[in-house]
C-alpha positions as CSV (number, residue, x, y, z in Angstrom):
1,M,65.4,244.0,-76.6
2,V,66.5,243.2,-80.3
3,P,64.3,242.7,-83.3
4,D,63.2,239.1,-84.2
5,G,63.7,238.9,-87.9
6,E,59.7,238.3,-88.2
7,G,58.3,241.4,-87.2
8,G,58.5,240.9,-83.4
9,A,61.5,241.8,-80.4
10,Y,63.6,239.6,-78.1
11,L,63.5,240.8,-74.7
12,T,65.6,240.1,-72.2
13,W,66.0,240.8,-68.2
14,S,66.9,239.8,-64.5
15,D,64.5,239.3,-62.0
16,Y,64.0,238.6,-58.7
17,R,59.9,237.2,-58.5
18,D,61.5,234.2,-56.3
19,P,62.2,236.0,-53.2
20,S,64.2,233.1,-51.7
21,R,66.8,232.6,-54.6
22,P,69.2,235.3,-56.2
23,D,68.8,237.0,-60.1
24,E,67.7,234.9,-62.7
25,I,67.5,235.7,-66.5
26,Y,64.3,235.4,-68.4
27,V,63.7,236.2,-72.0
28,Q,60.3,236.8,-74.3
29,R,59.4,236.6,-77.6
30,M,56.9,239.6,-78.3
31,R,54.6,239.6,-81.5
32,S,53.8,243.2,-83.4
33,D,50.8,243.6,-82.2
34,G,52.3,243.1,-77.9
35,T,51.0,239.7,-76.9
36,P,53.4,236.4,-76.8
37,Y,54.7,234.1,-79.4
38,P,53.0,230.7,-79.7
39,A,54.6,228.2,-76.6
40,W,56.0,231.6,-74.7
41,P,55.1,231.9,-71.3
42,V,53.2,235.3,-70.6
43,N,56.2,235.9,-68.0
44,G,58.9,235.0,-69.9
45,V,61.4,231.9,-70.1
46,R,63.7,231.6,-67.6
47,V,67.1,230.8,-69.2
48,T,68.7,230.1,-65.7
49,D,68.3,227.7,-62.5
50,N,71.1,228.0,-59.8
51,Y,72.1,229.7,-56.5
52,H,74.3,232.3,-58.0
53,F,73.6,236.2,-59.5
54,D,73.0,236.4,-63.0
55,G,72.5,239.9,-64.1
56,A,73.4,242.2,-67.7
57,P,72.0,240.0,-70.3
58,Y,72.1,241.1,-73.8
59,L,71.0,239.7,-76.7
60,A,71.1,239.0,-80.4
61,P,69.0,237.6,-83.8
62,D,70.3,234.6,-85.4
63,G,68.3,235.0,-88.7
64,S,66.5,232.6,-88.2
65,G,63.6,233.8,-85.8
66,G,66.2,232.8,-82.7
67,A,68.4,234.5,-80.5
68,Y,71.6,234.6,-78.6
69,L,72.0,235.5,-75.1
70,C,75.0,236.1,-73.3
71,W,75.1,237.2,-69.7
72,D,77.3,237.4,-66.4
73,Q,77.4,235.7,-63.8
74,C,78.8,236.4,-59.9
75,C,79.0,234.1,-56.8
76,F,81.0,232.0,-58.9
77,P,84.8,232.2,-58.4
78,P,86.0,233.6,-61.0
79,D,83.0,235.7,-62.3
80,R,82.3,234.6,-65.6
81,V,80.6,234.8,-69.0
82,L,78.0,232.3,-70.2
83,V,76.4,232.3,-73.7
84,Q,73.0,230.5,-74.4
85,R,70.8,229.9,-78.1
86,L,67.1,229.5,-78.4
87,T,64.9,228.8,-80.8
88,G,62.0,230.6,-82.3
89,S,59.8,228.8,-80.0
90,G,61.6,229.5,-76.7
91,A,63.6,225.8,-76.5
92,V,67.5,226.0,-76.1
93,A,68.9,225.1,-79.1
94,P,70.3,221.9,-80.0
95,G,73.9,220.9,-79.3
96,W,73.3,223.8,-76.7
97,P,73.7,222.6,-72.5
98,A,70.6,223.4,-70.5
99,G,72.3,225.9,-68.2
100,G,74.2,227.9,-71.3
101,L,78.1,227.8,-72.5
102,A,80.3,228.9,-69.5
103,I,83.3,230.8,-71.4
104,P,86.3,229.4,-69.4
105,S,89.2,231.2,-67.8
106,E,91.4,231.0,-64.7
107,Q,90.7,235.1,-64.8
108,S,86.9,236.8,-63.6
109,N,85.1,237.4,-66.9
110,T,82.5,240.4,-67.1
111,Y,80.5,243.2,-69.1
112,A,79.5,240.5,-71.7
113,R,78.2,241.6,-74.7
114,I,76.7,240.0,-77.6
115,T,76.0,241.0,-81.4
116,A,74.7,238.8,-84.9
117,D,77.6,237.8,-86.8
118,G,75.3,238.3,-89.9
119,Q,76.2,234.1,-90.7
120,G,73.2,232.9,-88.3
121,G,75.9,233.1,-85.5
122,A,77.1,235.6,-83.2
123,I,80.1,237.0,-81.3
124,A,80.5,237.3,-77.6
125,A,82.7,239.9,-76.7
126,W,83.8,240.5,-72.7
127,K,86.5,241.7,-70.4
128,S,88.9,239.3,-68.8
129,G,90.7,240.0,-65.8
130,F,92.1,243.2,-64.9
131,F,93.4,244.4,-68.8
132,E,92.6,242.5,-72.0
133,V,88.9,242.1,-73.7
134,R,88.2,238.9,-75.3
135,A,86.2,237.7,-78.2
136,L,84.7,234.7,-79.2
137,R,82.6,233.3,-82.7
138,F,79.6,230.9,-82.4
139,V,78.4,229.2,-85.9
140,A,75.4,228.5,-86.3
141,D,75.7,224.2,-86.0
142,G,77.4,224.4,-83.2
143,P,79.0,226.3,-80.0
144,T,82.4,226.6,-81.5
145,P,83.4,227.6,-84.9
146,V,85.9,225.0,-85.0
147,Q,87.0,221.3,-83.4
148,V,89.9,223.1,-81.3
149,A,90.1,227.3,-80.1
150,L,91.9,229.0,-77.5
151,V,89.9,230.3,-75.3
152,S,91.6,232.3,-73.0
153,A,95.2,233.4,-72.4
154,E,96.4,235.2,-69.1
155,A,100.4,235.9,-69.0
156,S,102.2,236.8,-65.6
157,P,105.7,238.0,-65.2
158,D,105.8,234.0,-63.4
159,R,103.8,232.1,-65.8
160,V,101.1,231.5,-68.7
161,Q,98.0,230.2,-68.4
162,L,95.9,228.2,-71.5
163,V,92.8,227.4,-72.1
164,W,91.4,225.7,-74.8
165,Y,87.9,224.3,-75.4
166,G,86.9,221.9,-78.1
167,S,83.2,221.0,-79.4
168,G,83.2,216.7,-79.0
169,A,86.9,217.3,-77.3
170,A,86.1,215.4,-73.9
171,G,88.7,212.7,-73.3
172,V,90.6,213.1,-76.7
173,E,94.4,213.5,-75.2
174,F,96.3,216.6,-76.7
175,A,100.0,217.5,-76.7
176,V,101.1,221.3,-76.0
177,Y,103.7,222.9,-77.6
178,R,106.0,225.6,-77.1
179,R,108.2,227.5,-79.4
180,T,110.1,231.1,-79.4
181,A,111.4,233.1,-82.0
182,S,114.6,231.8,-82.3
183,A,113.8,228.1,-81.6
184,D,111.5,225.2,-83.1
185,W,108.7,223.6,-81.4
186,Q,108.7,222.0,-78.4
187,R,106.4,219.4,-76.8
188,L,105.8,220.9,-72.9
189,A,102.7,218.5,-72.0
190,T,100.2,215.8,-72.7
191,L,96.9,216.8,-71.6
192,T,92.9,214.7,-72.1
193,A,90.0,217.4,-71.9
194,D,87.3,217.4,-69.4
195,G,84.3,216.3,-69.3
196,G,82.8,219.3,-71.4
197,G,85.6,219.6,-73.5
198,T,88.4,222.1,-72.0
199,L,91.9,222.1,-71.4
200,R,94.0,224.1,-69.1
201,Y,97.6,224.4,-69.3
202,E,100.1,226.4,-67.3
203,D,103.3,227.2,-68.0
204,R,105.6,227.9,-65.4
205,A,109.0,228.0,-67.8
206,V,108.7,231.4,-69.2
207,I,111.2,234.2,-68.9
208,P,109.4,238.0,-67.8
209,G,109.3,239.9,-71.2
210,G,109.8,236.7,-73.1
211,R,107.1,236.1,-76.6
212,Y,106.0,232.7,-76.2
213,G,103.7,230.6,-79.2
214,Y,101.5,227.9,-78.3
215,R,99.6,225.2,-80.0
216,L,98.0,221.7,-79.8
217,G,98.3,218.5,-81.5
218,Y,95.5,215.6,-81.4
219,P,95.1,212.8,-83.8
220,D,93.0,213.0,-86.9
221,G,92.8,210.5,-89.1
222,G,96.1,208.5,-88.1
223,T,98.3,211.9,-88.6
224,E,99.0,214.5,-85.8
225,T,96.7,217.9,-86.6
226,F,97.7,221.3,-84.6
227,T,95.5,224.3,-83.8
228,A,96.3,227.5,-84.6
229,E,99.3,228.9,-83.0
230,A,98.9,231.4,-80.1
231,W,101.2,234.3,-79.5
232,V,101.3,235.3,-75.6
233,E,103.9,237.7,-74.4
234,V,104.9,237.8,-70.9
235,P,105.0,241.1,-68.9
236,R,108.2,242.2,-67.0
237,G,106.3,243.2,-64.0
238,F,103.2,243.8,-62.5
239,A,101.1,246.5,-62.4
240,L,99.1,248.3,-59.8
241,A,95.5,247.4,-60.9
242,L,91.7,247.5,-58.5
243,E,89.5,244.8,-59.8
244,G,87.0,245.2,-57.2
245,L,85.1,243.0,-54.9
246,R,84.6,239.4,-56.1
247,P,82.0,238.7,-56.7
248,N,80.3,242.1,-57.3
249,P,77.7,242.4,-56.2
250,A,79.4,240.8,-52.3
251,L,76.9,238.1,-50.7
252,G,79.0,236.6,-47.7
253,E,82.2,237.3,-47.8
254,L,83.7,241.2,-48.5
255,V,86.2,239.8,-51.1
256,A,88.7,242.4,-52.7
257,A,91.2,241.2,-55.7
258,F,93.9,243.9,-57.1
259,A,97.3,243.8,-57.9
260,L,100.8,245.5,-56.6
261,P,103.5,245.7,-58.9
262,N,105.8,245.5,-55.4
263,A,106.3,245.6,-52.3
264,D,105.8,249.5,-51.5
265,S,103.9,250.6,-49.0
266,A,99.7,250.4,-50.1
267,T,96.8,251.0,-48.3
268,L,93.3,249.6,-49.8
269,E,90.0,250.9,-48.4
270,L,86.3,250.6,-48.0
271,L,84.3,253.7,-48.2
272,D,80.5,254.5,-48.0
273,L,79.1,257.1,-50.8
274,N,79.8,259.5,-48.6
275,G,83.5,258.9,-48.7
276,R,83.8,257.9,-45.1
277,R,85.9,255.2,-44.3
278,L,84.5,252.2,-43.0
279,V,87.9,249.6,-43.8
280,A,91.6,250.0,-44.6
281,H,94.2,247.9,-44.6
282,E,97.9,248.2,-45.0
283,V,98.4,245.5,-48.6
284,G,102.1,246.4,-49.8
285,T,103.4,243.9,-47.8
286,L,102.0,241.3,-49.9
287,G,104.0,242.0,-52.9
288,A,104.1,241.8,-56.3
289,G,101.2,239.9,-57.9
290,S,97.5,239.5,-57.6
291,H,96.2,239.2,-54.5
292,R,92.7,238.6,-53.1
293,L,91.9,240.1,-49.6
294,R,88.7,239.6,-47.2
295,L,87.7,243.2,-46.2
296,D,84.8,242.5,-43.5
297,A,86.8,239.7,-41.3
298,G,85.1,240.3,-37.6
299,R,83.4,243.7,-38.4
300,P,79.9,242.8,-41.2
301,V,79.3,245.5,-43.3
302,P,75.9,246.8,-43.8
303,A,73.9,246.1,-47.2
304,G,74.8,249.1,-49.7
305,I,77.2,250.4,-52.3
306,Y,80.7,251.1,-51.8
307,W,84.2,252.5,-53.4
308,L,87.3,250.8,-52.8
309,R,90.5,252.9,-53.1
310,L,93.8,251.1,-53.6
311,H,96.7,253.9,-53.0
312,Q,100.2,253.3,-53.5
313,G,102.8,255.7,-54.0
314,A,101.6,258.9,-56.5
315,R,98.7,256.5,-57.6
316,T,95.2,256.1,-56.5
317,L,92.3,253.6,-58.6
318,V,88.7,253.7,-57.0
319,A,86.2,250.9,-57.9
320,R,82.3,250.7,-57.2
321,G,80.9,247.2,-55.4
322,G,77.8,246.3,-53.8
323,V,76.9,244.4,-50.9
324,I,73.9,242.5,-50.5
325,R,72.8,240.7,-47.3
């Protein structure tokens, strides 16, 4: 719940009121006397309409009677974060998609939070992949503060994956440039933004431990304009990591996401809350890298809360997950 700046408040929650569907996100605006604002239904406005699991919504006032909203969406591999803006009457703000703006990424995005920026916009932050926290600012006149902005840059020892987003960039052709600290810009490829204004590029010509700068070039009034450069450090190797169930909670297949630094013997286990081991897999043979493994093949796991445990050498990692049937 957050104040609406006019004496009332906004509230948001996830709701299972329709038993035939996963949870949906609802928002309500209340006056100081506890009654809904005019045009707001008594049981809230639904901002999602899909068959994915939507949860953990957070709000931020926009300073003009409306609000920004962010939430996590599971069962859409990879898990993703969505942001939406509502007007004071409960309608989707002009320029914003009806189902919310998804933050594009090749990695799972979770644990989203949002706060007002004090200028009519908002800043969202979230956990990206195994190790990173990312943030993006949304200004009052549109979903992005600049024409084209880097959304994510994910690096592993053998590749760098980059995602840009541009408001109104759909169908526009962009050039991808890269440089190092000792070499000038080199044109690598030409990309065309998809219908949603998203551009994706994967650079496999990288060296473990290297550091690279990236930017996009695009036509602007007869000249080529460049985005701000972004520097990415390529790790020398993978680290042991346990992301957990994907999606979480699991519905249908029970899939765990994790990473190994090498091919040494490693064990991935599923435990109940009493510590009893239900499933165990030797995963060291998968080798170094990020992996996803189905745990319940041939043995359905009942609904409930479970622990995942990844053990390799002297290290043990634990994550919690849920199963819905």
